[in-house]
Backbone as CSV, one residue per row, in Angstrom:
resi,resn,N_x,N_y,N_z,CA_x,CA_y,CA_z,C_x,C_y,C_z
1,MET,35.403,-9.950,-9.569,35.853,-8.742,-10.242,37.310,-8.870,-10.656
2,ALA,37.834,-10.075,-10.517,39.242,-10.296,-10.840,39.542,-10.070,-12.317
3,ASN,38.587,-10.322,-13.201,38.822,-10.191,-14.644,38.649,-8.764,-15.150
4,LEU,38.252,-7.855,-14.306,37.993,-6.484,-14.734,39.258,-5.643,-14.678
5,THR,39.310,-4.647,-15.557,40.397,-3.674,-15.491,40.133,-2.784,-14.279
6,PRO,41.138,-2.056,-13.815,40.904,-1.162,-12.673,39.773,-0.155,-12.932
7,LYS,39.685,0.383,-14.150,38.622,1.341,-14.463,37.262,0.666,-14.488
8,GLN,37.194,-0.546,-15.034,35.929,-1.278,-15.034,35.501,-1.601,-13.599
9,ARG,36.452,-1.998,-12.774,36.168,-2.299,-11.373,35.630,-1.051,-10.673
10,ARG,36.278,0.070,-10.907,35.839,1.333,-10.296,34.440,1.692,-10.781
11,PHE,34.169,1.485,-12.067,32.847,1.750,-12.636,31.795,0.899,-11.926
12,VAL,32.053,-0.397,-11.789,31.095,-1.302,-11.146,30.857,-0.893,-9.695
13,GLU,31.922,-0.613,-8.967,31.779,-0.200,-7.562,30.934,1.061,-7.444
14,GLU,31.242,2.032,-8.281,30.512,3.301,-8.241,29.058,3.105,-8.683
15,TYR,28.852,2.331,-9.710,27.514,2.062,-10.231,26.628,1.411,-9.161
16,LEU,27.169,0.447,-8.455,26.394,-0.259,-7.434,26.176,0.583,-6.178
17,SER,27.046,1.543,-5.932,26.912,2.337,-4.707,26.185,3.660,-4.900
18,ASN,25.957,4.073,-6.150,25.374,5.406,-6.363,23.923,5.370,-6.831
19,GLY,23.256,4.254,-6.624,21.883,4.173,-7.088,21.785,3.786,-8.540
20,GLU,22.826,3.214,-9.049,22.890,2.701,-10.412,22.740,3.787,-11.478
21,ASN,23.403,4.893,-11.252,23.493,5.956,-12.247,24.743,5.673,-13.081
22,ALA,24.525,5.062,-14.240,25.636,4.607,-15.071,26.509,5.761,-15.556
23,ALA,25.894,6.857,-15.957,26.670,7.989,-16.474,27.575,8.554,-15.388
24,ALA,27.038,8.720,-14.179,27.849,9.244,-13.075,28.979,8.275,-12.734
25,ALA,28.681,6.988,-12.750,29.714,5.986,-12.466,30.806,6.031,-13.529
26,TYR,30.402,6.202,-14.760,31.376,6.277,-15.857,32.287,7.493,-15.677
27,ARG,31.694,8.628,-15.343,32.500,9.854,-15.146,33.512,9.672,-14.022
28,VAL,33.109,8.996,-12.937,34.033,8.777,-11.817,35.158,7.835,-12.228
29,ALA,34.806,6.744,-12.870,35.797,5.718,-13.205,36.754,6.162,-14.308
30,TYR,36.234,6.880,-15.280,37.055,7.224,-16.441,37.478,8.694,-16.457
31,LYS,37.059,9.450,-15.449,37.455,10.854,-15.291,37.381,11.601,-16.618
32,THR,36.239,11.564,-17.225,36.074,12.153,-18.554,35.348,13.491,-18.491
33,ASN,35.702,14.355,-19.422,35.006,15.637,-19.590,34.161,15.603,-20.856
34,ALA,33.865,14.415,-21.328,33.104,14.253,-22.572,31.682,14.770,-22.400
35,SER,30.998,14.939,-23.512,29.609,15.408,-23.480,28.719,14.362,-22.802
36,ASP,27.579,14.831,-22.355,26.637,13.936,-21.688,26.241,12.773,-22.581
37,SER,25.989,13.046,-23.846,25.557,11.974,-24.750,26.671,10.935,-24.942
38,THR,27.893,11.382,-25.011,29.023,10.452,-25.157,29.179,9.611,-23.893
39,VAL,29.097,10.260,-22.754,29.219,9.547,-21.477,28.104,8.516,-21.342
40,GLU,26.870,8.920,-21.638,25.746,7.986,-21.527,25.902,6.806,-22.477
41,ARG,26.329,7.066,-23.687,26.528,5.998,-24.675,27.612,5.030,-24.198
42,ASN,28.733,5.563,-23.736,29.826,4.710,-23.264,29.436,3.954,-21.982
43,ALA,28.712,4.605,-21.107,28.269,3.940,-19.871,27.324,2.789,-20.201
44,PHE,26.397,3.021,-21.127,25.463,1.975,-21.544,26.224,0.808,-22.171
45,ARG,27.184,1.127,-22.990,28.004,0.101,-23.640,28.768,-0.712,-22.582
46,LEU,29.285,-0.014,-21.565,30.025,-0.687,-20.494,29.122,-1.622,-19.687
47,LEU,27.882,-1.202,-19.480,26.928,-2.067,-18.763,26.680,-3.378,-19.514
48,LYS,26.796,-3.344,-20.824,26.569,-4.530,-21.663,27.858,-5.336,-21.898
49,ASN,28.978,-4.821,-21.413,30.271,-5.468,-21.615,30.235,-6.892,-21.043
50,ALA,30.841,-7.837,-21.762,30.797,-9.259,-21.389,31.462,-9.547,-20.048
51,LYS,32.396,-8.703,-19.625,33.031,-8.895,-18.317,32.275,-8.155,-17.206
52,VAL,31.752,-6.997,-17.520,31.113,-6.139,-16.523,29.706,-6.629,-16.171
53,ALA,28.910,-6.975,-17.161,27.509,-7.352,-16.935,27.358,-8.509,-15.949
54,PRO,28.128,-9.597,-16.045,27.949,-10.686,-15.079,28.305,-10.290,-13.642
55,VAL,29.279,-9.405,-13.494,29.665,-8.952,-12.157,28.508,-8.163,-11.533
56,ILE,27.877,-7.313,-12.312,26.737,-6.536,-11.811,25.562,-7.465,-11.509
57,GLN,25.302,-8.435,-12.389,24.216,-9.393,-12.153,24.455,-10.189,-10.880
58,GLU,25.680,-10.616,-10.672,26.011,-11.373,-9.463,25.794,-10.515,-8.211
59,ALA,26.201,-9.273,-8.270,26.004,-8.359,-7.133,24.520,-8.151,-6.870
60,HIS,23.732,-8.008,-7.934,22.285,-7.865,-7.770,21.686,-9.118,-7.129
61,GLY,22.164,-10.280,-7.556,21.680,-11.538,-6.989,21.977,-11.645,-5.502
62,ARG,23.197,-11.277,-5.106,23.567,-11.302,-3.685,22.722,-10.311,-2.893
63,ALA,22.504,-9.126,-3.457,21.693,-8.110,-2.772,20.254,-8.595,-2.612
64,LYS,19.714,-9.245,-3.631,18.349,-9.763,-3.548,18.228,-10.831,-2.471
65,LYS,19.232,-11.708,-2.367,19.207,-12.744,-1.321,19.217,-12.111,0.063
66,ARG,20.055,-11.083,0.245,20.107,-10.395,1.544,18.770,-9.736,1.852
67,THR,18.204,-9.080,0.841,16.914,-8.411,1.021,15.825,-9.427,1.350
68,ASP,15.821,-10.544,0.639,14.815,-11.582,0.897,14.923,-12.118,2.319
69,LYS,16.150,-12.310,2.810,16.344,-12.787,4.183,15.788,-11.783,5.186
70,ILE,16.042,-10.519,4.946,15.531,-9.473,5.845,14.011,-9.439,5.805
71,MET,13.456,-9.507,4.596,11.993,-9.485,4.444,11.362,-10.657,5.193
72,GLU,11.989,-11.817,5.078,11.458,-13.009,5.749,11.640,-12.914,7.260
73,ARG,12.825,-12.513,7.695,13.114,-12.453,9.132,12.177,-11.508,9.868
74,TYR,11.913,-10.363,9.280,11.080,-9.371,9.951,9.637,-9.369,9.457
75,ALA,9.278,-10.373,8.662,7.912,-10.504,8.129,7.456,-9.199,7.488
76,ILE,8.278,-8.671,6.604,7.945,-7.434,5.915,7.043,-7.785,4.743
77,THR,5.771,-7.524,4.957,4.773,-7.762,3.925,3.912,-6.514,3.800
78,LYS,3.193,-6.434,2.723,2.292,-5.302,2.514,1.283,-5.221,3.662
79,GLU,0.751,-6.369,4.049,-0.244,-6.403,5.119,0.333,-5.917,6.445
80,ASN,1.559,-6.344,6.760,2.166,-5.918,8.025,2.491,-4.431,8.029
81,VAL,2.931,-3.916,6.893,3.225,-2.473,6.809,1.929,-1.685,6.997
82,LEU,0.869,-2.104,6.325,-0.418,-1.413,6.480,-0.916,-1.507,7.920
83,ARG,-0.724,-2.655,8.554,-1.154,-2.831,9.946,-0.421,-1.846,10.860
84,GLU,0.887,-1.688,10.642,1.654,-0.755,11.475,1.194,0.683,11.261
85,PHE,0.956,1.057,9.994,0.424,2.398,9.734,-0.919,2.582,10.434
86,ALA,-1.768,1.567,10.381,-3.086,1.658,11.028,-2.938,1.779,12.541
87,ARG,-2.037,1.020,13.130,-1.823,1.102,14.581,-1.451,2.520,14.986
88,ILE,-0.580,3.120,14.204,-0.132,4.481,14.524,-1.231,5.492,14.215
89,GLY,-1.822,5.367,13.038,-2.826,6.337,12.597,-4.073,6.366,13.447
90,PHE,-4.460,5.219,13.997,-5.700,5.152,14.770,-5.454,4.977,16.263
91,ALA,-4.218,5.216,16.696,-3.891,5.093,18.114,-4.667,6.125,18.926
92,ASP,-5.015,5.738,20.126,-5.735,6.617,21.048,-4.818,6.881,22.240
93,VAL,-4.462,8.115,22.457,-3.519,8.470,23.516,-4.008,8.005,24.883
94,THR,-5.327,7.889,25.066,-5.845,7.465,26.370,-5.617,5.975,26.627
95,ASP,-5.143,5.243,25.635,-4.732,3.865,25.879,-3.405,3.825,26.631
96,VAL,-2.670,4.931,26.592,-1.335,4.985,27.195,-1.306,5.887,28.429
97,VAL,-1.966,7.023,28.361,-1.993,7.959,29.489,-3.434,8.369,29.764
98,SER,-3.673,8.753,31.007,-5.003,9.262,31.361,-4.836,10.368,32.393
99,ILE,-5.863,11.168,32.505,-5.869,12.226,33.506,-7.059,11.975,34.419
100,ALA,-6.785,11.827,35.692,-7.835,11.621,36.687,-7.550,12.543,37.865
101,GLU,-8.570,13.291,38.258,-8.460,14.224,39.385,-7.277,15.176,39.211
102,GLY,-7.086,15.613,37.981,-6.043,16.586,37.690,-4.635,16.023,37.655
103,ARG,-4.500,14.720,37.751,-3.163,14.102,37.732,-3.033,13.199,36.511
104,LEU,-1.869,13.239,35.933,-1.574,12.413,34.767,-1.117,11.039,35.237
105,LYS,-1.687,10.006,34.646,-1.287,8.633,34.971,-0.828,7.961,33.686
106,VAL,0.370,7.410,33.720,0.912,6.669,32.591,0.680,5.189,32.860
107,SER,0.104,4.488,31.910,-0.184,3.063,32.073,1.104,2.260,32.083
108,ASP,1.094,1.155,32.801,2.220,0.235,32.764,2.302,-0.358,31.365
109,THR,3.499,-0.429,30.817,3.628,-0.960,29.461,3.173,-2.410,29.372
110,GLY,3.274,-3.151,30.447,2.805,-4.529,30.455,1.300,-4.642,30.306
111,ASP,0.589,-3.564,30.631,-0.874,-3.565,30.529,-1.364,-3.031,29.182
112,LEU,-0.451,-2.529,28.353,-0.852,-1.955,27.074,-1.130,-3.042,26.039
113,THR,-2.037,-2.743,25.141,-2.269,-3.648,24.018,-1.071,-3.561,23.075
114,GLU,-0.951,-4.543,22.227,0.142,-4.523,21.242,0.025,-3.289,20.358
115,ASP,-1.194,-2.945,19.948,-1.393,-1.767,19.109,-0.904,-0.505,19.819
116,ALA,-1.247,-0.359,21.093,-0.825,0.832,21.843,0.694,0.870,21.977
117,ARG,1.304,-0.267,22.301,2.769,-0.303,22.439,3.456,0.077,21.137
118,ARG,2.960,-0.430,20.024,3.607,-0.174,18.731,3.394,1.256,18.245
119,SER,2.432,1.951,18.803,2.210,3.336,18.394,3.165,4.307,19.094
120,ILE,3.868,3.822,20.108,4.788,4.665,20.889,6.167,4.657,20.239
121,SER,6.721,5.854,20.055,8.068,5.937,19.491,9.130,6.152,20.572
122,GLU,8.723,6.694,21.719,9.734,6.999,22.745,9.074,7.124,24.103
123,ILE,9.747,6.577,25.106,9.375,6.801,26.508,10.661,7.189,27.211
124,SER,10.644,8.327,27.877,11.850,8.746,28.588,11.459,9.342,29.934
125,GLU,12.405,9.320,30.842,12.177,9.868,32.177,13.368,10.734,32.540
126,THR,13.081,11.903,33.070,14.140,12.770,33.567,13.817,13.147,35.005
127,ILE,14.845,13.323,35.784,14.692,13.751,37.175,15.531,15.002,37.343
128,ASN,14.883,16.091,37.739,15.634,17.344,37.888,16.367,17.381,39.228
129,GLU,17.060,18.477,39.486,17.892,18.600,40.690,17.095,18.493,41.979
130,SER,15.822,18.908,41.943,15.008,18.837,43.162,14.323,17.482,43.311
131,GLY,14.579,16.562,42.384,14.029,15.212,42.495,12.690,15.010,41.803
132,ASP,12.193,16.047,41.125,10.920,15.901,40.415,11.131,15.076,39.149
133,ARG,10.229,14.124,38.949,10.310,13.249,37.768,9.427,13.784,36.659
134,THR,9.930,13.659,35.445,9.137,13.970,34.261,9.198,12.758,33.351
135,ILE,8.028,12.241,33.002,7.957,11.113,32.082,7.391,11.633,30.770
136,LYS,8.069,11.300,29.689,7.654,11.729,28.366,7.273,10.498,27.553
137,VAL,6.055,10.516,27.022,5.586,9.449,26.149,5.313,10.095,24.801
138,LYS,6.026,9.650,23.781,5.900,10.248,22.452,5.411,9.179,21.476
139,SER,4.431,9.547,20.699,3.889,8.637,19.693,4.526,8.918,18.342
140,HIS,4.459,7.903,17.468,4.855,8.115,16.078,3.864,9.103,15.461
141,SER,4.213,9.692,14.371,3.372,10.700,13.726,2.089,10.097,13.154
142,LYS,0.959,10.498,13.732,-0.333,10.052,13.216,-0.562,10.602,11.810
143,ILE,-0.168,11.847,11.600,-0.374,12.469,10.290,0.378,11.699,9.207
144,ALA,1.624,11.348,9.470,2.398,10.601,8.481,1.764,9.241,8.211
145,ALA,1.329,8.560,9.262,0.714,7.239,9.088,-0.604,7.346,8.327
146,LEU,-1.433,8.320,8.687,-2.718,8.482,7.995,-2.517,8.916,6.547
147,THR,-1.509,9.730,6.309,-1.201,10.144,4.937,-0.786,8.935,4.101
148,ALA,0.048,8.074,4.672,0.463,6.867,3.954,-0.725,5.953,3.678
149,LEU,-1.607,5.798,4.663,-2.802,4.972,4.455,-3.717,5.586,3.400
150,ALA,-3.912,6.899,3.479,-4.765,7.577,2.501,-4.212,7.410,1.090
151,LYS,-2.916,7.522,0.971,-2.294,7.354,-0.347,-2.502,5.923,-0.847
152,HIS,-2.317,4.951,0.041,-2.514,3.559,-0.340,-3.952,3.307,-0.794
153,LEU,-4.895,3.936,-0.137,-6.310,3.752,-0.462,-6.769,4.616,-1.634
154,GLY,-5.879,5.490,-2.113,-6.240,6.356,-3.228,-7.024,7.576,-2.802
155,LEU,-7.041,7.862,-1.506,-7.790,9.007,-1.006,-7.101,10.331,-1.303
156,ASP,-5.884,10.267,-1.795,-5.159,11.488,-2.143,-5.467,11.952,-3.558
157,LYS,-6.299,11.204,-4.254,-6.671,11.558,-5.625,-7.994,12.335,-5.604
158,PRO,-8.235,13.152,-6.612,-9.469,13.934,-6.648,-10.711,13.037,-6.611
159,VAL,-11.716,13.520,-5.914,-12.980,12.789,-5.788,-13.971,13.388,-6.783
160,PRO,-14.720,12.552,-7.493,-15.726,13.094,-8.413,-16.747,13.962,-7.665
161,ASP,-17.249,14.989,-8.344,-18.194,15.912,-7.713,-19.524,15.262,-7.366
162,ASP,-19.868,14.186,-8.045,-21.177,13.592,-7.823,-21.151,12.458,-6.800
163,ASP,-20.242,12.503,-5.854,-20.131,11.446,-4.852,-21.165,11.679,-3.751
164,ASP,-22.248,10.924,-3.800,-23.325,11.063,-2.817,-22.909,10.563,-1.437
165,ALA,-21.909,9.687,-1.362,-21.491,9.151,-0.067,-20.995,10.259,0.855
166,LEU,-20.283,11.247,0.307,-19.814,12.359,1.142,-20.987,13.177,1.671
167,ASP,-21.983,13.402,0.837,-23.176,14.122,1.289,-23.890,13.340,2.377
168,ASP,-24.011,12.018,2.182,-24.670,11.186,3.185,-23.934,11.267,4.517
169,MET,-22.601,11.215,4.472,-21.817,11.291,5.707,-21.972,12.656,6.364
170,ALA,-21.958,13.712,5.571,-22.066,15.066,6.120,-23.425,15.311,6.744
171,ASN,-24.459,14.668,6.215,-25.815,14.889,6.718,-26.272,13.821,7.704
172,ASP,-25.408,12.907,8.079,-25.774,11.825,8.998,-26.109,12.419,10.368
173,LYS,-27.272,12.066,10.904,-27.693,12.593,12.209,-26.881,11.990,13.350
174,ASP,-26.321,10.800,13.137,-25.550,10.114,14.175,-24.256,9.577,13.566
175,PRO,-23.260,10.446,13.317,-22.042,10.003,12.636,-21.219,8.977,13.431
176,GLU,-21.393,8.913,14.750,-20.626,7.961,15.555,-21.146,6.540,15.419
177,ARG,-22.297,6.331,14.762,-22.859,4.989,14.646,-21.908,4.051,13.903
178,ILE,-21.145,4.587,12.962,-20.186,3.755,12.221,-19.120,3.247,13.180
179,ASP,-18.649,4.127,14.089,-17.653,3.704,15.067,-18.207,2.626,15.993
180,ARG,-19.523,2.650,16.239,-20.148,1.629,17.082,-20.450,0.357,16.311
181,GLY,-20.212,0.361,15.014,-20.455,-0.818,14.193,-21.893,-0.931,13.696
182,GLU,-22.642,0.133,13.827,-24.043,0.109,13.391,-24.133,0.560,11.936
183,THR,-25.170,0.141,11.253,-25.415,0.573,9.881,-26.779,1.219,9.793
184,THR,-27.026,1.879,8.676,-28.355,2.447,8.462,-29.293,1.351,7.988
185,GLU,-30.561,1.670,7.915,-31.523,0.683,7.467,-31.268,0.286,6.018
186,GLU,-30.697,1.208,5.205,-30.414,0.878,3.807,-29.208,-0.039,3.677
187,GLY,-28.298,-0.014,4.587,-27.120,-0.848,4.396,-26.188,-0.756,5.508
């Protein structure tokens, strides 16, 4: 940014930090009260400037490299994101806690499956003045995870009225058979 004027430098800094709103960056850097159309035209022109454009491209390149490293390091892929949503959305609280003879039992985390562990957002313990312990196990939001999965699958879009599959499911005499992995004689 050594070749840029102070105003151009300020424009680039603001542009890169504000979500790339060129008009807003222009207003900050040039402190103008010009009309919106004038500001937008000048901001667009500045983005194409021979000194400014390479600086922005270089910054984008550095940001992409950082993002790629993070994506690789944490294995951020579409499949992994969907897997995490599924773990949360289909988590069963009885994998973590159970009630037997009127008493709550929290499973040892070492005995939990990976899916059960990843569905937990918080485990905390408090001890009151009389020495009574309270253990809190909080899961991530199932609704948020299922909503994200439904959106990914397109289930948030209107369903045609002539969908016989919904009728078949509603009239199924044994709806749990799907959970058991069984199919009907037709399929």
